[in-house]
C-alpha positions, 0 to 999 in steps of 0.5 A: 894252616887254613884248615886248622883255623876253620874249626875255631871260627865254627866254634865261635859261631856255635857259641853265638848260636847257643847263647842266642838260643838260651836268651830266647828261652829266657825271654819266653819263660819270663813272658809266660811266667809274667816276671819282670825283665828288662828295665831299659827295654821297657823304657824303649817300648814305652817311648815307642808307645808315646809316639804311637799314641801322640803323647809327650815323649819327655814327660812321664811315660804312661806305658811303663809296666808296673814293675818298672821304675819311673825312668824318663826317656832320654834318647833323641826323638829319632830313637823313639821312632825306631822303638815304635816297632817294639810296641807290638810285643810284651815287655819281656819279648822286647827284652828278648829281641834285644838279647837276641842281638847280644851274641852276634853283636859281640862276635861282630865287634870282636872279630876285627880285633881278635885272633881266631884262636882266641875268639871262642874263649873271648866270646865266652868270657865276655859274658862275665864282663859287667858291661855285657851282662848288665847290658843284656840284663837291662835290655840296653842297646849298647852292644848293637851300637858297638857292633855297628860302629866297629863294622862301619869303621873297619870291615866295611870301610871299603863299602860304598855306604861307609859312614852312613851307619855311624850317622844313624846310630848317632841319631839314636844315641849322641855319643857316637858323634865322636866317631865322625870326628875320628873319621876327620882326624884320620882323613876319611873326609868323605866318610865323615861327610856321609856320616854327618849327612845321615845324622842330620837326615835322621834328625830332620826326619824326626823333627818333621814327624815329632816337631814338639818332642824334637824342640823339647829334646834339643832345648831341654831334655838333652841336658838330662836333669834326672841323671845329672842328679846322680852324676856322682854315683859310683855307677857313673864311671866318667871323668865328670863322675870322678870329679863329682865324687871328689870335689864339691860343686863350684869353680874348681870342679868346673875347671877340672872338668873343662881342663881335663876335657881339653887335654884329653881330646887333644891327646886323643886326636894326636894319638889317633892321627899317629896310630893311623899313620902307623897303620894301626886303625884298630888301636886308634878306634879304641883311643877314640872310644876311650875318649868318648867314655871319659868325656861323656857326662854320664858313662854308666858301667854298662856303657863300657862295652868297648873293653871287649874289643880292647881285650881282643886286641890285647890278646892278639898282641900277646898281652894275655896277662894284661888282658886277664887283669883287665877282664877281672877288673871289669867283672863288676866287683869294683863297684860292688865293694865300695860304699855307693848311693846317697852321697856315700861316695863323698866319704871314700878313702884313697883306696876306695877311690882307686877301686871305685874309679877302676873302669876308666883307670883300667881302660886307660891302662889297656889302651896304653898297652895296646898302642905300644904296638903288636910286639910281644915284648913290652917296649919301655916307655919314653921319658915324656910318656912316663912324665905324662903318666906320673902327672895324671896320677899326681892330679888324681892323688892331689884331688883325693887328698884335697877331698880328705882334707875337707872331710877332716876340716869340715866334716862332710861339706860336699854332699851331693844334695840331690843324691840324698834323695836316691837310696841304693835301691832306686839307684840300683834299678839302673844297674 
């Protein structure tokens, strides 16, 4: 039995090596040819340059290459300190450095969730998922952060240093802070304390080194006004993105955001606790990740890399049909076939709204199937669960009907004013 599995693991590692070699070659070819490559990695590099040269980190970045759009630096100051290491490389090789980490990160993130028999196919298929190929194309850090969180939560949970890695990546990008709450919910209190101490330590170090930038970040830049203007764009697949596309700004939208946030967080914590007691820490981790993606004000399509371990978990539990359906959903076609940009999302029909919000819907379906347990037969849902699912769907459809009624009665009163200033080409640069 052991011998039959070893070739499959070797195959997975060969795939990792092959992809890494190909991406390295791409980086060098693009560098030699001086072609543009890696919009977000160029922003990281420019942020590092701002630190090195004593410039304001949250003002327009002077070190951006000519071909890169004028995007702001939106990460905490500690991230900029790490990105100073990128300043010794040209932009294309900065992209290459992050691309080198893509395949190993996917392997580390998939291995605790997937069977060895499925691992090679899942690794190859992962590069067809929009969150993965978009992360690689932009030069984003999402896959690295995913791998760090998964490794710290699962394979390294017996390590003396457990929790520290989560705290450090939370100082790079704030969303992983939710996994500290996850540690508290599953009674890993000492790990949560270590993680929070690491986060505070890294943040305090940034305050000492970059005091002015730290004050500006924690008092104003953290609210990210640049991307807040684009919240209703189809590329934002969070709950707030859905509300911005569906309801006009005002009290009703605020109530919808807050009420859903409270309910979602409470249900997620309850479900995580229940799954932990059942010994299913993998499904519990996916629930927390899904909650983070839904409740974050901005969850761009490339942030949804957590769908990859979810697919591995589905395949390992015999839900291959569901895994295939979710994988197809996340290839990127859903956000490409609907009108987007310039406030066009406000005019969606009901069918376009379902397709245009497919990422949160699809991920929720995947997680719900995963938490039903490892059996190969789908266990019937209880009456309470069916009631909850129908209630969520009723709220979704009611909000869309309200929006359509407004369109019939008053034309198109809820246009996102700030979004009108963004044409599809400028917004598309974030893809």
